[in-house]
N, C-alpha and C positions, 0 to 999 in steps of 0.2 A: 580434618578427620583422617584416620588411617585408611589406606586403600582397601583393607579387608572389611571395612564396615559395609553392611548390606545396603544396596541401593534400592529404594522404593520409588515407584513412579505412580503418581495419582493425578487426577484432574485438578486444575488450579482455579481458585476463586479470583475475582477481579483484584482483591487485595493481595493475594499471593503473587499475581502477575506484575505487580509494581516492582518487585525485585528483578524480574526478567527485563522489564522496560529499562531499568537502571543499567543492567548489563549491556543492553543494546546501545544505550547512550554512551557507555564506557568504550564500546567498539566504534564510536563515531557514526552510528547509523542515523542519529538525529531523529528519533521517533517523535510523533506528535504528542503533545502533552496529555491529551485526553483520548487517545486512540482506543485504549482498552475499554472504556465505557461504551464506545460505539460498536466495537467489534465483538466483544465477549458474548453479548446476547445472541449473536448470529448462530453460534453453536457452543453453548457452555461446556459441553463434554469434549470439546476439541482442543483444550489448552492443557498441556501436560507439564508437570514439574517433577524433577527427580530430586530426592533428598537422601542424605546420609545422616541418620539420626534426625535431628530437627533442622539440619542445615540445608537450605536449597543449594543444589550444585549443578543442575542441568535443566534444560527446557526445550520444548518444541511445540508449535501449534499445528494442528491438522484440522482446518475448519471446513466442514462440509457445507457447501453452498446449495447443493441440489442433489438429486439422486444420481447425477452423472459427473459432478465436478467438485473437487476439493482443492484447497490451497495450503501449502506447507510453508511455515516461516518460523522465525525466532528460534532457529536451531542453535543453541548456545550451551557451552559448558564453562563453568568457572575456570579462569586461567590456571589456578593452582592444581586442577585435576585433569587437565587435558592429556591425552595420550594414555589414559588408563582404562579405556573401554567404556567410560561413563556415557559418552555421547551415543555410542552405538547401542548400548542397552536401553537408553531412553528412546531412541529412534524405533527400536524393535517393539517397544511397549506401546508406542503412539501410532505408528503408521497404519496398523490394522484398522484403526478407527475409520479410515477412508473407504474400506471395503473394496469394491471393484471400480470405484470412481477413477476417472482421470485425475491425476494430481499435478498441479502446477507449483513452481517455486522460482525464486530469483536467486541465482547462485553467485556468490562472490568468486572471482577468478580462481582463488586457491582451492576451492571446493568442487570445481566442476568435475574432476575425475572421480571424486567420491560419489557424486550423484549419478554419474554415468554408470558406475558399477552397481548402483541401486536401481537401474532401469530407466533413468531419466534421459531424454534426448533434447539437445539444444534447439531452440526455435529462433531466437533473435537476441540482440544485445540491447540493453537499456542503459542510457546515459543520464547521470544526474548532473544537472546544471545548477549553478548557484552564484549568488552575488547580489549587489545592490542594483536593482533594475532601473534602467532609464525610463523616464515617463514619456508618454506619447499623446499628450493632449487629453481632451475631455471625451470619455466614452460616449458612443452614440445613444440616442434615446431608446433603441431596441434592447439595450442591456438594462435589466431591472433587478432589484433585490428579490430574492425568493420569498414567497409567502405561502401560507397553507393552501391557498387555491392552486398553486403550481405543483404540489407534491405528487399527485397521481400522474400527471403528464411527464414529470421529470423521472419518475420511476419507470415509466414505459420507455422513455428515451434511453435511460441507463441500460435497460435490457438489450438494446441494440448494440451496446458497446462492451458489455460484460457477459461472460459465458453462463450466467445463471440469473434468475430473478432474485434480486436482493432488495425488494421494496422496503422492508422494515428497516434494514440497515441504512438505505438511502435517506429515509425519513429522519433517523437519528443523526446521520452525518450532516444533513442540511441544517438541522435545527440545534445542534449541540452548542453549549455555551462557548463563546470565543471563536466559533466558526463563522466565516463570512461567505455567503453563497449568492451567486449571481446567475441569472438565466438570460438567454438571448431569445427574444420573441420576434418571429417573422410572420406577419399577418395572423398574430395570435397563437401561432404554433411554436413549440420549442425547437430551436435550431442549435442549441448547445447549452452547456452549463459548466460552471466551475466553482470550486470551494477552496478557500484559503483558511489555514489553521495554524495556530501557534505551535512551534516545535521547541526542542531543547535549545537549539540555536536558530534564531530567526523564525521564518514561517515557511510552510510547505504548501504548494498548490497541488491539489489532486482530489478528485479527478479534474481533468480539463478535457471535456468532450465537445466537439463542434462539427458542424456540417462542412465548414470551409475554413481556409486560413484566415480570412477576414473576420469571421465570427470568433475564432480562437483568439486572435489578436485583441479584439474588442473586449472579450471576457477577461483576458489577462490584464489588460490595462485598467479595467474597472476594479479588479481585485487589488492590484498594486496601489491604486489611487487611495485606498483606505489606510495605507501604511505611512509611517514616517519615512523621510528620504534616506535615513541611515539604516533602515531595516533590511536585513538580508532575506532573499527568497530562494527556495530550492524547488526544482521541477524535474521529475523523472520521465524521460521521453523514450518510448519503446520503438525499436526497429528502425528501418530506413524511412522515417517520416520526415522528408525534406522540409516541408512547411513548418513542422514543429521545431526542428533544429534551427531553422532560419528565424523563427519567432524568438527563441531563447537567445541566440547570438545577437539578433537585431536589437534586443532590449538590454544588451550588455552583460548577460550571464555567460559564465565560462564552464566547460566540463570539469567536474570535480572527481567523479568516480564512475565505474560502470559495473553492471551485473549482466548475467545471461539468463533469460527466461528459458526454463526447461519443463518438459511434460513427460508423464509416463504413458500417455496414450492419446487417442483422438480428442481434440478440443472442440466443443460446440462452436459453430461459426459465429463470428461477430463482425461488425462493421469496423475493421481495424483502422480504416482511413480517418475515422472520427476521433481516434485517441491521440490527443496532443500531450497528455500527462496522465500517468496511472494514479490510482487512488493511494496505494501504499505498497512499497516493495515487500514489507514484512507480512502483509495479510491480503495481498491481492488488490 
């Protein structure tokens, strides 16, 4: 399309968003295969697609999780049209959707200065680990498959680890086709949970939330035990989480890339020590 064609930015349907997911895959972000079906209902008005004529050319998601917190991701422009102001125009159309909420995002290194100019402040680095994980024996009996009877307790546990109540999303994420979910029960109470899902390449683990290193290790091992020995696994570990990094390297994974978590304002407090792996870099 000629650069003079008018850009229109509208909200995107789940079908529209499949094009954006493909762009993300082309950028080697390795999105989960069915992430859109789980995330889009969280805030259907928070997914934006820019078009010139009928051609999709840009995208960004601004998902409002609560009255005080939103997350921005999938900020993408078709490679043929970069440097023409298309991304900035899409950004300006979409970001007001967050209102006065604190907005979080995970920035690739090349874009940190761009986000700083937009009012974002770095908080910590997230490292993506990947590889064919080593196996470490049979998981303990405290690790159990997630069932419907666990959903309320897991949503309450998730709220301790994430800056908003995302109960409906958690239910979709735990029960989505192809997702494998495990919980760690200590005296009948949730001490952690993890989810494994198929991605464009291999599988991604996220979230991985746990009270202790031992619980996180048991959940990781239980999830990996469901895979073939040749399957690759990817895990995104935030901040100076020594136990989480030791878990990844101890199971044979290696650093593949990194991003920087940034925010526009104060973030609701969470139990950060329980986060061994984030749910999704693209959507929080």
